[in-house]
C-alpha positions in Angstrom: -32.4 29.8 -43.3 -31.4 28.6 -46.9 -28.8 27.7 -48.6 -28.6 28.0 -52.0 -25.7 26.8 -53.2 -25.5 22.9 -51.7 -28.6 22.1 -53.6 -28.4 18.8 -55.9 -30.4 17.0 -58.7 -31.7 14.8 -55.4 -33.8 16.1 -52.3 -35.0 14.8 -49.7 -37.8 15.7 -47.0 -38.8 15.6 -43.6 -39.8 17.1 -39.6 -38.0 17.4 -36.6 -38.1 17.9 -33.5 -35.4 19.8 -31.7 -36.9 21.2 -28.5 -40.4 20.6 -26.8 -41.5 19.1 -29.6 -41.2 22.0 -31.8 -41.0 20.6 -35.4 -39.0 22.5 -38.1 -38.7 20.9 -41.5 -35.1 20.0 -43.4 -35.0 19.6 -46.2 -31.6 17.4 -47.2 -29.0 17.4 -50.7 -28.7 13.2 -50.8 -25.1 14.0 -52.6 -24.7 15.6 -49.6 -24.7 12.5 -47.8 -24.9 13.5 -43.8 -21.8 16.2 -44.2 -21.1 19.3 -45.4 -22.9 20.2 -48.1 -25.9 18.1 -47.3 -28.0 21.4 -45.6 -30.4 22.9 -48.1 -33.1 25.3 -46.0 -34.9 24.5 -42.3 -38.2 25.8 -41.8 -39.6 26.3 -38.3 -42.5 24.6 -38.2 -44.6 22.3 -40.3 -47.1 24.1 -42.4 -46.9 23.8 -46.0 -47.9 27.4 -47.1 -44.1 28.7 -44.7 -42.6 26.2 -46.3 -43.7 27.3 -49.9 -42.3 30.9 -48.8 -39.4 30.4 -48.1 -38.1 27.6 -50.3 -39.2 30.3 -53.1 -36.2 32.5 -52.6 -34.2 29.5 -54.7 -34.7 30.4 -58.1 -36.2 29.2 -59.8 -33.4 28.1 -62.0 -32.0 25.8 -59.0 -35.1 24.6 -58.3 -36.4 23.6 -61.9 -33.0 21.1 -61.7 -34.4 19.1 -58.5 -34.5 15.6 -60.9 -36.4 14.1 -57.5 -37.3 14.2 -53.7 -38.7 11.2 -51.2 -40.9 12.3 -48.8 -42.9 10.4 -46.0 -46.5 10.7 -46.7 -47.2 13.7 -45.0 -49.7 16.0 -47.8 -47.6 19.3 -47.0 -44.9 18.0 -47.7 -46.2 16.2 -50.6 -48.3 20.0 -51.3 -44.7 22.5 -50.7 -42.8 19.3 -53.0 -44.6 20.2 -55.6 -44.7 24.3 -55.8 -41.9 24.7 -54.8 -39.8 22.4 -57.0 -41.7 21.9 -60.6 -39.5 19.7 -62.1 -39.2 16.4 -59.9 -40.6 13.3 -59.5 -41.7 12.5 -55.6 -41.5 9.8 -54.7 -43.0 8.6 -51.0 -40.2 6.5 -48.5 -41.9 2.5 -49.2 -40.5 2.7 -45.0 -43.4 4.4 -44.4 -46.1 2.6 -47.0 -45.2 -0.7 -44.6 -44.9 1.4 -40.8 -48.2 2.3 -41.8 -49.9 -1.3 -42.2 -47.7 -2.3 -39.2 -49.0 0.3 -37.3 -52.7 -0.7 -38.7 -51.9 -4.4 -37.4 -50.6 -4.4 -34.3 -53.2 -1.8 -34.1 -55.7 -5.0 -33.8 -53.3 -7.1 -31.3 -53.3 -4.4 -29.0 -57.5 -4.4 -29.5 -57.4 -8.5 -28.8 -55.1 -7.4 -26.0 -57.6 -5.2 -23.8 -60.5 -8.0 -25.1 -57.8 -10.4 -23.1 -57.4 -7.3 -19.9 -61.7 -7.4 -20.1 -61.9 -11.4 -20.0 -59.5 -11.7 -17.1 -60.8 -8.6 -14.9 -64.8 -10.5 -15.3 -63.0 -13.9 -14.5 -61.6 -12.8 -11.7 -64.7 -10.7 -10.1 -67.2 -13.8 -10.5 -64.0 -15.9 -9.0 -64.7 -14.0 -6.2 -68.2 -13.1 -5.8 -68.0 -17.9 -5.8 -65.6 -17.0 -3.3 -62.9 -19.1 -5.6 -59.3 -18.6 -6.4 -58.8 -17.7 -9.8 -56.0 -19.8 -12.5 -55.6 -17.9 -15.0 -55.7 -19.3 -18.5 -51.4 -20.0 -19.5 -51.0 -21.9 -22.7 -48.2 -24.3 -23.2 -45.0 -21.5 -23.2 -46.5 -20.7 -19.4 -47.9 -17.1 -21.3 -51.0 -16.6 -20.1 -53.1 -15.1 -23.3 -52.6 -11.0 -22.0 -48.9 -11.1 -22.2 -48.9 -13.9 -24.9 -50.1 -11.0 -27.1 -48.0 -7.8 -25.1 -44.8 -10.0 -25.7 -45.9 -10.7 -30.0 -45.3 -7.5 -30.5 -42.4 -7.0 -32.1 -41.8 -10.6 -33.1 -44.7 -10.1 -35.9 -43.0 -6.5 -36.6 -40.1 -9.7 -37.9 -40.0 -12.0 -41.0 -40.3 -15.7 -40.0 -37.3 -16.5 -40.7 -35.4 -13.7 -38.1 -37.4 -15.8 -35.8 -35.5 -16.6 -33.1 -37.5 -20.7 -31.6 -38.2 -19.4 -28.5 -40.4 -16.8 -31.3 -41.1 -19.3 -33.3 -43.1 -20.6 -30.9 -44.8 -18.1 -29.3 -45.8 -16.6 -32.9 -47.7 -20.2 -33.5 -49.5 -19.8 -30.4 -50.5 -16.4 -31.3 -51.4 -17.2 -34.9 -53.4 -20.4 -33.7 -55.9 -18.6 -30.6 -55.8 -15.1 -33.3 -56.9 -16.1 -36.7 -56.9 -12.9 -37.7 -53.9 -11.3 -36.8 -52.0 -14.7 -38.3 -53.9 -13.1 -42.0 -53.2 -10.0 -41.0 -49.6 -10.5 -40.7 -49.6 -12.5 -43.5 -51.2 -9.4 -45.8 -48.3 -6.9 -44.1 -46.0 -9.6 -45.5 -47.5 -9.6 -48.3 -47.0 -5.5 -49.1 -43.3 -6.1 -48.0 -42.9 -8.4 -50.9 -43.7 -6.1 -53.7 -40.9 -4.1 -53.0 -38.7 -6.5 -54.5 -39.8 -5.7 -58.2 -37.8 -4.5 -59.9 -40.5 -4.1 -63.1 -42.8 -0.8 -61.7 -45.4 -2.1 -64.0 -45.1 -6.1 -62.3 -45.4 -4.0 -59.0 -48.6 -1.7 -59.7 -50.0 -5.1 -61.2 -49.7 -6.5 -57.4 -50.4 -3.4 -56.0 -53.8 -4.2 -57.0 -54.4 -7.0 -56.1 -53.4 -6.0 -52.9 -55.9 -3.7 -52.7 -59.0 -5.6 -53.3 -57.5 -8.4 -51.1 -57.4 -5.5 -48.8 -61.8 -5.2 -49.0 -61.8 -8.9 -48.6 -59.7 -8.7 -45.6 -62.0 -7.2 -44.2 -59.9 -5.4 -41.3 -61.2 -2.1 -40.5 -57.5 -0.7 -39.7 -56.8 -2.7 -43.0 -59.5 -0.1 -45.2 -57.5 3.2 -43.8 -54.4 1.5 -45.3 -55.7 0.9 -48.1 -58.1 4.1 -49.4 -54.7 5.8 -47.7 -52.8 3.7 -50.7 -54.9 4.2 -53.8 -54.8 8.3 -53.0 -50.8 8.2 -53.1 -49.8 5.3 -55.4 -48.4 7.4 -57.6 -45.3 8.8 -55.6 -45.6 5.5 -53.7 -44.6 3.7 -57.9 -41.9 6.2 -58.7 -39.6 4.5 -56.2 -39.3 1.8 -58.3 -38.2 4.2 -60.8 -35.0 4.6 -59.3 -35.0 2.2 -55.3 -34.6 6.3 -54.3 -35.3 5.9 -49.4 -36.1 9.3 -47.2 -33.4 6.9 -45.6 -30.5 10.3 -45.9 -33.3 12.2 -44.6 -34.3 9.8 -40.9 -30.0 9.2 -40.7 -30.0 13.2 -41.2 -32.9 13.7 -37.9 -31.2 10.8 -36.4 -28.2 13.3 -35.9 -29.4 16.7 -35.2 -31.3 14.0 -31.9 -28.2 12.6 -31.1 -26.7 15.9 -31.1 -29.7 17.9 -29.8 -29.1 14.8 -26.5 -25.5 15.0 -26.3 -25.6 19.0 -25.4 -28.2 17.5 -22.9 -31.4 19.3 -24.9 -31.4 22.6 -26.4 -31.4 25.9 -24.4 -31.0 28.0 -27.5 -32.8 27.8 -30.7 -31.2 30.4 -32.3 -27.6 29.2 -31.0 -28.4 25.8 -32.2 -29.2 26.7 -34.9 -26.2 28.5 -36.0 -24.4 24.7 -34.9 -26.0 23.1 -37.2 -25.4 25.9 -40.0 -21.4 25.2 -39.7 -21.8 20.9 -39.0 -24.2 20.6 -42.1 -24.1 23.4 -44.8 
């Protein structure tokens, strides 16, 4: 479904699941603010060739009028956007960059947790073989190592000034016993701090310094993050031109999911798309 009349200078592109994991690509106009006139295109699937085929049905004149497109880090979305909107700059949403680094940090936490689970199981077996009662290691806040790591999931996703007293105590114990996790947390916070810059040149300089520190950090997961950032440096730095985000696309997706939940699922996709058209196109 395409609505050329809804096209504007600033667009967003993202995918959303309508039913049973079936993905659709949505192109939306930021100026529509999630109301009528927001929906520019609804395309079944996420293949770049399919997206391009549909968007090229819109006249080249209208597509050339688009000045900026915000998107996530998916290569297919980037390729489709470049081919369909030749005059637009592409801006990678900063939330997805930070999220990627967060996932690397959480991977370190989960790896530690599995190690503690294996260690606990081994200790329990040894105690059982010797006919002894197993007594777990307990920290001063009464967490066991595996509990400390499990309960720190949301703590390390927040800034220090957002921690409660209990969370601060748990974080101190976590960083004391797992220094690599402390280094990972500090590294992620430094990346978040880069986005406070108002100058693209300053941001680029700090981003390059962050990438150098990543190599010294010697955490495999962060090296993967660094490589991804390097390959998408241009679109990531475009954020500092207009500070545009993909928040409106995420909000639009949330509305679709809420609409889907209110209808208790999607039984007939064509009729569901018809309703979306009436609401947002």
